[in-house]
C-alpha positions in Angstrom: 13.6 -52.5 -32.5 11.2 -51.6 -29.9 10.1 -48.3 -28.5 8.7 -49.9 -25.1 12.1 -51.7 -24.7 14.1 -48.6 -25.1 11.6 -47.3 -22.5 12.6 -49.9 -20.0 16.3 -49.2 -20.4 15.8 -45.6 -19.4 13.2 -46.6 -16.9 10.5 -44.5 -18.2 6.6 -45.2 -17.7 4.9 -42.2 -18.1 2.4 -41.2 -20.7 3.6 -40.1 -24.1 0.9 -39.8 -26.4 1.5 -35.8 -26.9 5.1 -35.2 -29.0 5.2 -32.2 -26.7 7.8 -30.2 -24.8 7.0 -31.9 -21.5 7.1 -35.2 -22.8 10.6 -34.6 -24.5 12.2 -33.4 -21.5 11.2 -36.3 -19.6 12.3 -38.6 -21.9 15.5 -36.8 -22.3 16.1 -36.6 -18.4 15.3 -40.3 -18.2 18.0 -40.8 -21.1 20.8 -39.0 -19.6 20.4 -40.4 -16.4 20.6 -43.9 -17.3 22.6 -44.1 -20.4 26.5 -43.2 -19.7 28.7 -41.3 -22.1 31.0 -43.7 -22.6 34.1 -44.7 -24.8 35.0 -48.1 -23.1 34.7 -50.3 -25.9 37.9 -48.8 -27.7 39.4 -49.6 -24.6 38.3 -53.3 -24.8 38.9 -54.1 -28.3 35.4 -53.9 -29.6 34.6 -51.7 -32.8 32.1 -49.1 -32.5 29.9 -49.9 -35.8 27.2 -46.3 -36.4 24.2 -48.4 -37.6 21.3 -48.0 -35.7 20.7 -51.6 -35.0 23.9 -52.1 -33.3 23.7 -49.0 -31.4 20.1 -50.4 -30.2 21.7 -53.7 -29.1 24.5 -52.4 -27.6 22.7 -49.8 -25.5 19.2 -50.9 -25.0 20.0 -54.6 -24.9 23.3 -54.9 -23.5 22.8 -52.1 -21.2 25.9 -50.1 -22.2 26.5 -46.3 -22.9 28.2 -44.7 -25.9 29.7 -41.8 -27.0 27.8 -39.1 -29.0 27.2 -40.6 -32.5 25.7 -43.5 -30.4 23.7 -41.9 -28.0 22.0 -39.0 -30.3 21.6 -41.5 -32.6 19.5 -43.8 -30.3 17.5 -40.6 -29.0 16.8 -39.2 -32.6 15.4 -42.8 -33.3 13.2 -42.6 -30.2 12.1 -39.4 -31.0 11.2 -40.0 -34.2 9.1 -43.0 -33.2 7.0 -40.9 -30.6 6.1 -38.6 -33.4 8.7 -35.5 -33.2 10.0 -33.3 -35.9 13.7 -34.0 -35.2 16.4 -33.5 -37.5 20.3 -34.3 -36.8 23.0 -31.6 -37.0 26.7 -31.8 -37.0 28.7 -29.3 -34.7 32.7 -28.2 -34.3 33.7 -29.0 -30.6 35.9 -26.3 -28.9 39.5 -27.7 -27.6 40.6 -25.5 -25.0 44.2 -26.3 -25.4 44.2 -25.1 -28.9 41.8 -22.2 -27.9 39.7 -23.0 -31.4 37.1 -25.3 -32.7 38.0 -28.1 -34.3 38.4 -27.9 -38.6 36.2 -31.2 -39.1 32.9 -31.7 -37.6 33.3 -34.1 -34.5 30.0 -33.7 -32.5 26.3 -34.9 -33.4 23.4 -33.0 -31.7 19.8 -33.0 -32.6 16.9 -30.2 -33.6 13.5 -30.9 -32.3 10.7 -28.5 -33.5 7.5 -28.3 -31.4 4.7 -26.1 -32.6 7.1 -23.7 -34.8 9.5 -23.4 -31.8 13.1 -25.1 -32.2 14.7 -26.7 -29.3 18.2 -28.3 -29.5 18.7 -31.5 -27.7 22.1 -33.1 -27.0 22.5 -36.1 -24.9 26.1 -37.1 -25.9 28.5 -34.0 -24.7 28.8 -35.9 -21.0 30.2 -34.7 -18.2 29.6 -31.1 -16.8 28.7 -29.9 -20.2 25.7 -31.5 -20.5 22.2 -30.1 -20.5 20.0 -31.5 -18.4 17.1 -30.0 -20.4 16.3 -29.6 -24.1 17.6 -25.6 -24.8 15.2 -23.1 -26.5 17.4 -22.3 -30.0 17.1 -18.6 -29.4 20.4 -16.2 -29.7 21.9 -14.3 -26.5 18.9 -15.6 -23.9 20.8 -16.9 -20.6 18.7 -20.4 -20.0 19.8 -21.6 -16.6 19.8 -25.1 -15.9 20.9 -27.3 -12.7 24.1 -27.8 -14.3 24.4 -24.0 -15.1 23.7 -21.5 -17.4 23.7 -22.0 -20.8 23.2 -19.9 -24.2 23.2 -20.0 -27.8 25.1 -16.7 -29.6 24.4 -16.9 -33.3 26.3 -15.0 -35.8 25.6 -14.9 -39.8 24.2 -18.5 -39.5 26.9 -20.2 -37.3 25.5 -21.0 -33.7 27.9 -21.0 -30.6 27.0 -23.0 -27.6 28.5 -21.8 -24.3 28.0 -22.1 -20.7 29.0 -19.9 -17.6 31.4 -21.7 -15.1 31.1 -22.4 -11.7 33.5 -22.6 -9.0 34.5 -26.0 -7.5 34.8 -26.7 -4.2 37.1 -30.0 -3.5 37.2 -31.3 0.1 40.8 -32.5 -0.1 42.6 -30.9 -2.7 45.5 -33.6 -3.2 48.2 -33.9 -6.0 44.8 -34.5 -8.9 44.7 -32.1 -11.0 40.9 -31.3 -11.8 41.3 -29.5 -15.3 39.3 -26.5 -16.2 38.8 -25.2 -12.5 36.9 -21.7 -13.6 37.2 -18.4 -12.2 33.8 -17.0 -11.3 31.9 -15.7 -14.5 34.1 -17.8 -17.0 32.1 -18.6 -20.2 33.2 -21.8 -21.5 33.0 -22.5 -25.0 31.4 -25.9 -25.9 30.9 -26.5 -29.8 29.7 -24.4 -32.8 27.1 -25.7 -35.4 24.9 -24.8 -38.1 21.3 -25.5 -38.9 22.2 -27.6 -41.9 20.5 -30.9 -41.9 22.6 -34.2 -41.6 22.4 -37.8 -41.9 23.9 -40.2 -39.7 25.8 -41.6 -42.7 27.7 -38.4 -43.0 29.5 -39.2 -39.4 30.9 -42.8 -40.5 34.2 -41.4 -41.5 34.4 -39.7 -38.3 33.4 -42.8 -36.5 35.9 -44.8 -38.2 38.5 -42.1 -37.5 38.2 -41.5 -33.6 38.5 -45.4 -33.3 42.2 -45.3 -34.8 43.7 -41.6 -34.7 46.0 -41.7 -31.4 45.8 -37.9 -30.9 42.4 -37.7 -30.0 41.0 -37.5 -26.3 38.9 -40.6 -26.7 41.9 -42.9 -27.8 44.1 -41.3 -24.6 41.5 -41.7 -21.9 39.0 -44.4 -20.9 35.5 -42.3 -20.1 32.6 -43.2 -18.6 29.9 -40.3 -17.5 26.7 -40.4 -16.2 24.3 -37.7 -15.1 23.1 -37.9 -11.5 19.7 -36.6 -9.8 21.8 -33.8 -8.4 25.5 -33.8 -10.2 27.4 -36.2 -12.1 29.8 -39.1 -12.1 32.8 -39.2 -13.8 35.1 -42.1 -14.5 38.5 -41.1 -16.3 41.2 -43.6 -16.4 41.2 -44.7 -12.9 40.1 -41.5 -11.4 36.3 -41.2 -10.2 35.0 -37.7 -9.9 31.7 -37.1 -7.9 30.2 -33.7 -8.5 26.9 -32.0 -6.8 25.8 -29.2 -8.3 25.3 -26.2 -6.7 26.4 -27.4 -3.5 26.9 -23.8 -2.1 26.1 -20.5 -4.0 27.6 -21.1 -7.3 30.0 -23.5 -6.3 29.7 -27.1 -7.0 31.2 -30.0 -5.0 33.8 -32.2 -6.3 35.0 -35.6 -4.7 37.8 -37.0 -6.5 38.9 -40.6 -5.5 41.9 -42.9 -7.4 40.7 -46.7 -8.0 42.4 -49.5 -8.2 41.9 -51.6 -11.5 39.6 -54.0 -9.3 37.6 -51.0 -8.2 37.0 -50.0 -11.7 35.2 -52.9 -12.6 33.3 -52.7 -9.5 32.5 -49.2 -10.0 31.4 -49.3 -13.1 29.0 -52.1 -12.4 27.8 -50.2 -8.9 27.7 -47.0 -10.3 26.9 -46.7 -14.1 25.0 -50.1 -13.9 28.1 -51.9 -16.7 29.1 -55.0 -17.4 31.8 -55.5 -19.9 32.0 -58.2 -21.9 35.7 -57.9 -22.6 38.6 -57.0 -20.4 38.8 -53.0 -19.9 42.4 -51.5 -20.3 41.9 -48.0 -18.4 
């Protein structure tokens, strides 16, 4: 595994001598704009292995994406190679339908310490809750970014991560439901976590479970999302959503298209730069 090959994969060619915040932010942004959050392997009959070599081969050499366990694990390796003080954390994601957090840890994120300051770096949430920059680990402080205002709230050693939601402007509202269309100023809870360091092996059971459990969203839907320079692309099943952030003040522009099977394959290639080896069943 070679850091220059990884840089080629994420189209990064700037200096990286210093393990500073500026370099971290640049590498992170290239990472999220070139590596899709996707679970297509599950819908192509491919097993997802959680060892770093498999993840590296899949994402860097085969130019695929992956889910949080893969994307953030690869980023963890890259940041270690670059000399960052980085560790893996585990989170419980918020389930809006259940109005609560999952009982088991089901998400992986990274903590990076630079000159005594801690930052949360998470390239693996995908969709509209994907941050675009590292976030300072500080409680109660609004941290505005292009996708919206993020913040952490800490309570007795547990950290809660949330986002202030924006309205969606859908030019031609059809019968496609776009979940989570917010009232202005609503808070969307995303996940909660502690600062207990984890190892990738702590997630092996989760990785296996998510691939076989019929109840989880990742089994039910084929998902591929990618951050763009001004918003995001999301292909869920046959539905392509293109979002432009802050199209108008405090409002995101959302275009929704329903694709045919043939268009799904073409869209994956043209918009996400993904060519699958096996047949996708959306």
